[in-house]
Wavefront OBJ file of the C-alpha trace (Angstrom):
o trace
v 2.766 -44.706 80.530
v 4.645 -46.381 77.861
v 2.802 -47.290 74.629
v 2.835 -50.281 72.220
v 1.249 -50.370 68.816
v -0.345 -53.418 67.457
v 0.288 -54.096 63.777
v -0.481 -56.633 61.062
v 1.782 -59.506 61.134
v 1.591 -60.022 57.170
v 0.883 -63.243 55.654
v 1.876 -65.422 58.763
v -1.005 -67.157 60.727
v -0.555 -66.103 64.454
v -2.431 -68.431 66.894
v -4.245 -66.301 69.401
v -3.016 -66.552 72.799
v -5.638 -68.085 75.656
v -5.309 -64.706 77.376
v -4.464 -61.509 77.157
v -2.807 -59.950 80.002
v -1.590 -56.310 79.771
v 0.561 -54.955 82.604
v -0.540 -51.531 84.052
v 2.510 -49.814 82.722
v 1.624 -50.850 79.156
v -0.726 -48.912 76.902
v -1.687 -50.879 73.649
v -2.845 -48.645 70.747
v -5.006 -50.336 67.706
v -6.975 -48.782 65.067
v -10.545 -49.354 64.394
v -9.923 -52.224 61.822
v -7.253 -54.012 64.121
v -9.562 -53.786 67.061
v -12.355 -55.485 65.056
v -9.895 -58.338 64.246
v -8.719 -58.521 67.915
v -12.372 -59.041 68.842
v -12.905 -61.586 66.279
v -9.796 -63.608 67.213
v -10.696 -63.299 71.061
v -14.371 -63.713 71.202
v -14.322 -64.994 74.966
v -12.715 -61.600 75.945
v -14.221 -58.274 76.964
v -12.482 -55.767 74.978
v -13.220 -52.057 74.543
v -11.579 -49.152 72.851
v -10.939 -45.643 73.843
v -11.271 -42.487 71.868
v -7.558 -42.479 71.152
v -7.271 -46.157 70.215
v -6.216 -47.227 73.383
v -7.063 -51.020 73.977
v -9.194 -51.906 77.241
v -8.917 -55.382 78.395
v -11.693 -56.349 80.994
v -11.647 -59.496 83.220
v -14.694 -61.583 82.563
v -17.444 -61.004 85.289
v -17.604 -63.178 88.342
v -20.687 -65.358 88.910
v -21.892 -62.775 91.300
v -21.455 -59.707 89.238
v -23.036 -61.676 86.199
v -25.903 -62.512 88.130
v -26.615 -58.703 88.794
v -26.078 -57.836 85.303
v -28.407 -60.694 84.363
v -31.061 -59.344 86.652
v -30.833 -55.780 85.265
v -31.124 -57.169 81.596
v -33.892 -59.262 82.632
v -36.064 -56.619 83.982
v -35.092 -54.291 81.151
v -36.131 -56.872 78.497
v -39.445 -57.591 80.060
v -40.337 -53.876 80.243
v -39.080 -53.331 76.549
v -41.085 -56.302 74.997
v -44.173 -54.888 76.528
v -43.556 -51.194 75.659
v -42.422 -52.066 72.317
v -40.542 -48.648 72.006
v -36.990 -49.878 71.455
v -34.445 -52.797 71.797
v -32.371 -53.968 74.536
v -28.736 -54.912 74.147
v -26.437 -57.148 76.225
v -23.074 -56.859 77.712
v -21.402 -58.188 74.672
v -22.869 -55.560 72.212
v -20.218 -52.908 71.322
v -21.085 -49.756 69.804
v -19.032 -47.115 68.176
v -19.551 -43.607 69.533
v -18.860 -40.295 67.972
v -15.523 -39.946 69.607
v -14.363 -43.115 67.888
v -14.278 -45.279 71.046
v -16.005 -48.632 71.093
v -18.063 -49.599 74.398
v -19.937 -52.211 75.475
v -22.408 -51.323 78.569
v -23.687 -53.888 80.723
v -27.020 -52.860 79.615
v -28.020 -50.439 76.994
v -31.554 -49.519 75.153
v -31.979 -47.851 71.709
v -35.345 -46.613 70.705
v -36.792 -48.110 67.723
v -36.510 -44.908 65.267
v -32.705 -44.735 65.938
v -32.142 -48.525 65.768
v -34.201 -48.490 62.406
v -31.845 -45.804 60.845
v -28.850 -48.186 61.191
v -28.169 -50.012 58.031
v -28.317 -53.637 58.385
v -24.812 -54.287 57.166
v -23.601 -51.910 59.967
v -25.484 -53.740 62.635
v -23.177 -56.647 62.159
v -20.194 -54.495 63.223
v -19.831 -52.238 66.025
v -22.560 -50.025 64.781
v -22.248 -46.441 64.934
v -25.254 -45.654 66.992
v -25.572 -44.105 70.506
v -28.014 -45.842 73.028
v -30.479 -43.706 74.660
v -29.728 -45.306 77.763
v -26.866 -47.334 79.344
v -26.111 -48.849 82.857
v -22.968 -50.175 84.485
v -22.910 -52.540 87.341
v -19.636 -52.147 89.093
v -17.959 -55.487 90.182
v -15.075 -55.875 92.788
v -12.592 -55.550 89.932
v -13.931 -52.085 88.889
v -12.241 -48.898 89.545
v -14.886 -46.462 90.613
v -12.772 -43.596 89.023
v -12.658 -45.126 85.718
v -16.352 -46.108 85.785
v -17.449 -42.324 86.458
v -15.065 -41.352 83.538
v -16.725 -44.060 81.291
v -20.173 -42.190 82.499
v -19.070 -38.960 81.665
v -17.723 -40.202 78.251
v -21.299 -41.900 77.444
v -23.136 -38.496 78.258
v -20.770 -36.459 76.349
v -21.419 -38.743 73.335
v -25.137 -38.232 73.305
v -26.528 -40.955 75.894
v -29.509 -39.403 77.374
v -29.441 -41.467 80.502
v -26.781 -43.608 82.325
v -27.090 -45.268 85.619
v -23.776 -46.410 87.556
v -24.970 -49.044 90.002
v -22.765 -50.009 92.785
v -23.789 -53.249 94.810
v -20.798 -52.728 97.155
v -21.801 -49.382 98.519
v -25.405 -49.883 97.645
v -25.345 -46.493 95.771
v -26.607 -45.541 92.368
v -25.318 -42.530 90.446
v -27.619 -40.940 87.914
v -26.005 -39.318 85.026
v -27.965 -36.956 82.620
v -27.055 -34.235 79.987
v -26.520 -30.793 81.226
v -27.027 -31.743 84.848
v -25.137 -32.754 87.766
v -24.796 -36.348 88.753
v -27.316 -37.523 91.181
v -26.358 -39.917 93.904
v -28.946 -41.981 95.491
v -28.028 -44.122 98.665
v -29.850 -47.508 98.993
v -32.868 -46.704 96.819
v -35.301 -49.505 96.292
v -36.046 -48.731 92.795
v -35.013 -46.388 89.780
v -37.244 -44.690 87.444
v -36.563 -44.671 83.535
v -37.767 -41.059 83.551
v -38.748 -39.927 79.912
v -36.048 -41.909 78.334
v -37.702 -45.267 79.536
v -41.220 -44.183 79.920
v -42.829 -46.471 82.471
v -39.752 -48.510 83.446
v -38.993 -48.879 87.128
v -36.005 -51.202 88.231
v -36.349 -52.957 91.238
v -33.106 -53.081 93.034
v -33.627 -55.807 95.707
v -31.908 -58.589 93.894
v -29.189 -56.441 92.434
v -28.164 -55.120 95.863
v -28.697 -58.405 97.563
v -25.646 -59.666 99.518
l 1 2 3 4 5 6 7 8 9 10 11 12 13 14 15 16 17 18 19 20 21 22 23 24 25 26 27 28 29 30 31 32 33 34 35 36 37 38 39 40 41 42 43 44 45 46 47 48 49 50 51 52 53 54 55 56 57 58 59 60 61 62 63 64 65 66 67 68 69 70 71 72 73 74 75 76 77 78 79 80 81 82 83 84 85 86 87 88 89 90 91 92 93 94 95 96 97 98 99 100 101 102 103 104 105 106 107 108 109 110 111 112 113 114 115 116 117 118 119 120 121 122 123 124 125 126 127 128 129 130 131 132 133 134 135 136 137 138 139 140 141 142 143 144 145 146 147 148 149 150 151 152 153 154 155 156 157 158 159 160 161 162 163 164 165 166 167 168 169 170 171 172 173 174 175 176 177 178 179 180 181 182 183 184 185 186 187 188 189 190 191 192 193 194 195 196 197 198 199 200 201 202 203 204 205 206 207 208 209
């Protein structure tokens, strides 16, 4: 792959483009400060940063995928408010992981004590905190290979439980530290295990055609 580096343009004001399209043979490299500025200038875009500085530009979720993500978030929030054990974060929430990457899972949850340890000023940025739980819901445009690599990176960075939910095949891959990936075919629900105690995700509407 070829690479390109995004640099400051100096004092000149540059109007942001309405859309950023990156050809598959071009790889953009940006540092953490530049990434934060890019996100601030393109608030309607879904951007992530790889550990080596590679910029990831994601397509907006389709209404179909967005509805599935919302259902996941709704159920997680309902449980979290009742359990009062932690905080739920939306797909627009970015976290800086120990390897330097910045990721925004479709759903994430952080236990209260871990979130309380994050400085309030840090919370206004891409906070350096690892969610205890993350989930990704695959959409039509998502590469399964890339999603699996992302899940592996989540676990390597300290996530305790990660779900890869694929509505197209009605399968779920469960990723846990130190264990082989578990694949479930057409499960009706998922247990939050000891990471999300008492939480059970009903997959009926998420798998609905």
